[in-house]
C-alpha positions as CSV (number, residue, x, y, z in Angstrom):
1,M,84.6,83.4,-21.2
2,S,81.9,82.5,-24.3
3,A,82.7,79.8,-27.2
4,A,81.6,82.3,-29.8
5,A,84.0,85.1,-28.3
6,A,86.7,85.9,-31.4
7,P,90.7,84.9,-30.5
8,M,93.1,87.5,-29.7
9,Q,95.2,87.9,-32.7
10,G,98.7,89.6,-32.7
11,E,102.2,88.9,-32.8
12,F,101.2,85.4,-30.5
13,H,97.6,83.6,-30.6
14,L,95.7,84.3,-27.5
15,S,92.7,81.5,-27.7
16,D,90.2,81.3,-25.4
17,G,91.0,78.4,-23.5
18,D,94.5,80.1,-22.3
19,Y,92.5,83.7,-21.6
20,E,90.5,81.0,-19.3
21,T,93.3,79.1,-17.9
22,I,95.0,82.8,-16.9
23,A,91.9,84.2,-15.9
24,R,91.2,81.5,-13.1
25,M,95.1,81.7,-12.5
26,A,94.6,85.5,-11.8
27,H,91.7,84.5,-9.3
28,A,93.0,81.4,-7.4
29,H,96.8,83.2,-6.4
30,A,95.4,87.1,-6.6
31,G,91.9,87.7,-5.8
32,I,92.0,89.8,-9.6
33,M,88.5,89.0,-11.5
34,L,89.5,89.0,-15.3
35,G,86.6,89.4,-17.3
36,T,86.1,89.2,-21.4
37,G,86.3,92.7,-21.3
38,K,90.1,92.6,-19.8
39,R,90.8,90.7,-22.8
40,Q,93.2,93.6,-24.4
41,L,95.0,94.4,-20.9
42,V,95.9,90.9,-20.8
43,Y,96.7,90.5,-23.7
44,S,99.2,93.5,-23.6
45,R,100.9,92.6,-19.7
46,L,101.7,89.5,-20.9
47,A,102.8,89.4,-24.3
48,K,106.1,91.0,-23.1
49,Q,106.3,88.1,-21.2
50,V,106.2,85.6,-24.0
51,R,108.1,87.2,-26.1
52,R,110.8,87.8,-23.6
53,R,111.4,83.9,-22.9
54,G,110.9,83.5,-27.0
55,M,107.4,81.2,-26.8
56,A,105.9,81.2,-30.1
57,D,102.4,82.1,-28.5
58,F,100.5,81.6,-25.1
59,A,99.6,77.5,-25.2
60,D,103.0,77.3,-24.8
61,Y,103.5,79.9,-22.2
62,V,100.2,78.8,-20.4
63,A,101.7,75.1,-20.2
64,L,104.8,76.9,-18.3
65,L,102.3,78.8,-15.7
66,R,100.8,75.4,-14.9
67,N,103.9,73.8,-13.8
68,D,106.8,77.2,-12.9
69,A,105.1,79.1,-9.8
70,D,108.0,81.8,-10.4
71,A,106.4,82.4,-13.8
72,R,103.0,82.5,-12.3
73,R,104.6,84.9,-9.6
74,E,106.1,87.0,-12.7
75,A,102.8,86.6,-14.4
76,I,100.8,88.0,-11.6
77,F,103.3,91.2,-10.8
78,A,102.6,91.5,-14.9
79,L,99.2,92.3,-14.4
80,T,98.8,94.2,-11.7
81,T,97.6,97.7,-12.2
82,N,100.0,100.1,-10.0
83,H,99.2,103.7,-10.8
84,T,99.3,106.0,-8.5
85,K,100.7,109.3,-7.5
86,F,101.2,111.9,-4.7
87,F,98.5,112.6,-2.2
88,R,96.0,111.0,-4.4
89,E,92.6,111.1,-3.4
90,D,93.6,113.9,-1.6
91,H,90.3,114.6,0.8
92,H,91.4,111.6,2.2
93,F,94.7,112.7,3.4
94,T,93.3,116.4,4.7
95,H,90.6,114.2,6.8
96,F,93.4,112.3,8.0
97,A,95.3,115.9,8.9
98,E,92.7,117.3,10.3
99,H,90.7,114.9,12.6
100,V,93.1,112.0,12.8
101,R,96.7,112.8,13.5
102,P,96.2,115.4,16.5
103,D,95.0,112.3,18.1
104,L,97.4,110.2,17.1
105,L,100.4,113.3,17.9
106,A,99.0,114.2,21.5
107,R,99.0,109.4,22.2
108,S,102.6,109.7,20.8
109,E,103.9,112.1,23.0
110,R,102.5,109.8,26.0
111,G,104.6,107.1,24.2
112,T,101.6,105.3,23.0
113,P,102.9,103.2,20.1
114,V,101.2,104.4,16.7
115,R,100.8,102.0,13.8
116,L,98.8,102.8,10.2
117,W,99.2,100.4,7.8
118,S,99.1,100.9,3.1
119,A,97.7,98.0,2.0
120,A,98.8,97.5,-1.5
121,C,100.9,100.0,-0.9
122,S,102.3,99.9,-4.5
123,S,105.7,101.7,-5.4
124,G,105.2,103.7,-2.5
125,E,103.6,107.0,-3.0
126,E,101.0,106.7,-0.5
127,P,102.8,106.2,2.4
128,Y,105.2,108.7,1.7
129,T,102.3,110.8,1.7
130,L,101.0,109.8,4.6
131,A,104.2,110.2,6.5
132,M,104.6,113.9,5.2
133,T,100.7,114.6,6.3
134,L,101.7,112.7,9.9
135,L,104.9,114.3,10.6
136,G,103.5,117.9,9.0
137,E,105.2,120.7,7.4
138,D,108.1,122.1,9.7
139,R,110.9,119.6,9.6
140,A,112.6,120.5,12.9
141,G,109.1,119.1,14.6
142,G,108.7,116.4,12.0
143,G,112.1,114.8,13.0
144,R,111.6,114.8,16.4
145,I,107.9,113.0,15.7
146,A,110.1,110.3,13.9
147,Q,111.5,109.5,16.7
148,R,108.9,108.5,18.3
149,D,107.5,104.7,19.1
150,I,105.4,105.5,15.1
151,A,105.6,102.9,12.4
152,I,103.8,102.8,8.9
153,L,104.0,99.7,7.3
154,A,103.9,99.5,3.7
155,T,103.0,95.9,1.4
156,D,102.3,94.9,-1.9
157,L,102.2,92.0,-3.3
158,A,104.9,92.6,-6.1
159,P,108.4,92.6,-5.1
160,H,109.6,94.9,-7.9
161,V,107.6,98.1,-6.8
162,I,108.3,97.6,-3.5
163,A,112.2,97.8,-4.7
164,T,110.9,101.4,-6.1
165,A,109.2,102.2,-2.6
166,K,112.4,101.6,-1.0
167,A,115.0,103.4,-2.6
168,G,112.6,106.2,-2.7
169,R,113.5,108.3,-5.8
170,Y,111.1,109.4,-8.5
171,P,111.1,111.0,-11.7
172,A,111.8,114.8,-11.0
173,E,108.0,115.6,-12.7
174,M,106.0,113.6,-9.3
175,A,107.0,116.5,-7.4
176,R,104.3,118.6,-9.2
177,D,101.5,116.5,-7.3
178,I,103.1,117.4,-4.0
179,P,101.7,120.0,-2.4
180,D,104.4,123.2,-1.8
181,R,104.7,122.9,2.1
182,F,105.6,119.4,1.9
183,R,107.4,119.6,-0.8
184,R,109.6,122.1,-0.2
185,T,110.8,119.8,3.7
186,W,110.6,116.6,2.5
187,V,112.0,116.5,-0.8
188,K,114.8,117.0,-2.4
189,P,115.9,117.4,-5.8
190,V,118.7,114.6,-7.4
191,G,119.0,115.4,-10.9
192,D,115.6,114.5,-12.7
193,E,114.8,112.9,-9.4
194,I,113.6,113.5,-6.5
195,A,114.4,112.0,-3.4
196,M,112.1,111.2,-0.2
197,A,113.7,112.4,3.4
198,P,115.6,110.3,5.3
199,E,112.8,110.7,8.3
200,L,110.2,109.6,6.0
201,Q,111.8,106.4,6.0
202,R,112.7,106.0,8.8
203,V,109.1,105.8,9.8
204,I,107.8,103.5,6.9
205,A,108.6,99.7,6.5
206,Y,107.9,98.6,3.2
207,K,106.8,94.8,3.6
208,H,105.6,91.5,0.4
209,L,102.4,90.5,1.2
210,N,99.4,89.1,-0.8
211,L,96.5,90.7,0.6
212,L,94.6,86.9,0.3
213,E,97.3,84.5,2.0
214,S,98.1,84.7,5.6
215,W,99.2,87.7,7.6
216,P,101.9,87.8,9.9
217,M,101.4,91.2,11.7
218,R,98.7,90.7,15.2
219,G,98.9,94.0,16.5
220,R,96.3,96.5,16.3
221,F,96.2,99.5,13.5
222,D,95.2,103.3,14.7
223,V,94.4,103.6,10.2
224,I,94.4,101.2,7.5
225,F,94.5,102.9,4.0
226,C,93.2,100.2,1.5
227,R,92.3,101.9,-2.3
228,N,91.8,101.0,-5.3
229,V,92.6,97.0,-4.7
230,M,89.4,96.0,-3.9
231,I,87.6,96.4,-7.6
232,Y,89.7,93.7,-8.4
233,F,88.1,91.3,-6.8
234,D,84.8,89.5,-6.6
235,E,82.1,90.0,-3.7
236,P,83.2,87.4,-1.3
237,T,86.6,88.2,-1.8
238,K,86.0,91.7,-1.2
239,A,83.6,90.9,2.2
240,R,86.1,88.3,3.6
241,L,88.7,90.7,3.0
242,L,87.2,94.0,4.4
243,E,86.1,91.6,7.6
244,R,89.8,90.8,7.8
245,F,90.7,94.7,8.1
246,A,88.1,95.5,10.9
247,G,90.1,92.8,13.1
248,L,93.1,94.9,13.2
249,I,91.2,98.6,13.8
250,P,90.2,99.2,17.0
251,A,87.3,101.1,18.6
252,G,87.7,104.5,17.1
253,G,90.2,103.3,14.6
254,Y,90.0,104.3,10.8
255,M,90.0,102.8,7.3
256,Y,90.0,104.7,3.7
257,I,89.6,102.8,0.6
258,G,88.8,103.7,-3.0
259,H,87.0,106.6,-4.5
260,S,85.0,103.7,-6.3
261,E,85.3,101.0,-3.7
262,R,82.3,100.6,-0.9
263,L,82.3,98.5,2.4
264,I,80.5,95.5,2.1
265,G,79.4,91.8,4.1
266,P,80.1,91.9,8.2
267,A,82.4,94.8,7.9
268,A,79.6,96.9,6.7
269,T,77.9,97.0,10.2
270,M,81.6,97.6,11.9
271,F,82.3,101.1,10.9
272,D,80.6,104.5,10.7
273,S,80.9,106.5,7.9
274,V,82.8,109.7,8.5
275,G,83.4,111.4,5.2
276,H,83.7,109.9,1.3
277,T,84.8,106.6,1.5
278,I,86.5,107.5,4.9
279,Y,84.9,104.9,8.1
280,R,85.2,105.1,11.5
281,R,85.5,101.6,13.9
282,R,82.4,101.5,16.4
283,G,83.0,100.3,19.5
């Protein structure tokens, strides 16, 4: 941040120094890059925290962040963008249904475990979409598939969005993003909400996870979705994360990333591109 930049003015004062401290904290704890163009976003997201705590300005809030781990985590959650929807970037799910699902179902029918990971799953729309696509359009058939050794791990940094995902309840208007053939099978209207079917919830395990910290998982994943989160990271962080993902995908497995993201670093040599932001692990 340039010393000549004008401090944010509003209900609370956000100085250059306080903004830089927040930016360093966000990068250190979550890999989030906050350049000068994010100043208004930071103000709008964190002013709510300053107000809620009854503080006079950002200087007091930043002092709290330096010494209070819970407050830092709360700030990171507030800064994290959780915008998503069902069947977002639906070409990924079309590819999955046509080119990946048949083999996964055949393997699961033989008793081979099938594992998928929705990293940065936000409030659950992505893993529920993946589960619908995997189980298919027929409720009875999908129920039988759900009884096999199939599991979708869904992780996110923010516990409050994980709680929403686990509940499996969403505003009714969100149903419009779900194709009719899946909505009729897996979605139940409940007043002014929709509820995800128990079979979908059965195959998904939700866990809190910071992608930049250690991972408790030791097994391999046939498919990893990590979409629209790496855009917030710097290049070295992206490269390390992608290499870690590659280490968990066996030969022939797939990785799906966001529409404006790309493979960089060592991982770029470990995959073949098989579609727009769709990659298959080399043998």
